[in-house]
C-alpha positions in Angstrom: 101.5 46.1 44.8 100.3 49.5 45.8 97.2 50.9 44.2 97.3 54.1 42.2 95.5 55.9 45.0 98.5 55.2 47.3 101.2 55.9 44.8 103.7 58.4 46.1 103.8 61.8 44.6 107.3 62.1 43.3 108.5 59.6 40.6 111.8 57.9 41.1 114.7 58.3 38.8 114.1 55.0 37.1 110.4 55.9 36.6 111.3 59.2 35.0 113.7 57.4 32.7 111.0 55.0 31.6 108.5 57.8 31.1 110.9 59.8 28.9 112.1 56.7 26.9 108.5 55.5 26.4 107.3 58.9 25.2 110.2 59.4 22.9 109.7 55.9 21.4 106.0 56.6 21.0 106.7 59.7 19.0 109.4 58.0 16.9 106.9 55.3 16.1 104.7 57.8 14.3 107.5 58.9 12.0 110.0 56.1 11.7 109.8 52.3 12.2 106.5 52.0 13.9 106.9 48.2 14.2 110.0 48.7 16.4 109.4 51.8 18.4 105.7 51.2 19.2 106.3 47.9 21.0 109.3 49.4 22.8 107.1 52.2 24.1 104.6 49.6 25.2 107.4 47.7 27.0 108.3 50.9 29.0 104.7 51.3 29.8 104.5 47.8 31.1 107.6 48.3 33.2 106.1 51.4 34.7 102.9 49.5 35.4 104.8 46.7 37.2 106.8 49.3 39.2 103.6 50.6 40.9 103.1 53.5 38.6 99.8 52.2 37.2 98.2 55.3 35.6 101.5 56.4 34.0 102.3 52.9 32.8 98.9 52.6 31.1 99.3 56.1 29.5 102.7 55.3 28.1 101.5 51.9 26.8 98.5 53.5 25.1 100.8 56.2 23.6 103.0 53.3 22.2 99.9 51.7 20.7 98.7 54.9 19.3 102.2 55.6 17.8 102.2 52.1 16.3 98.8 52.6 14.6 99.5 56.2 13.4 102.9 55.2 12.3 101.5 52.3 10.3 99.2 54.7 8.4 101.9 57.4 8.1 104.9 55.2 7.0 103.7 51.8 5.8 100.5 52.6 3.8 102.0 55.5 1.7 105.0 53.3 0.9 102.8 50.5 -0.3 100.5 52.8 -2.3 102.9 55.1 -3.9 
């Protein structure tokens, strides 16, 4: 496994696909079904991390976690209160 310092500059097609899908799922988690889209974004982050794109994988996984948390407070809490 290559370290992040030796990661090549250009992302492969598969990495770009995982980045876009992970970011889209993280945004969807904030507004719609956070319990589904948040973990899916974290999955894409994990795949990126395993495919030698460590910093990007961590960032996408954290976006998924953030989407899950914000989505919980945006979708679940208002539905339970009101």
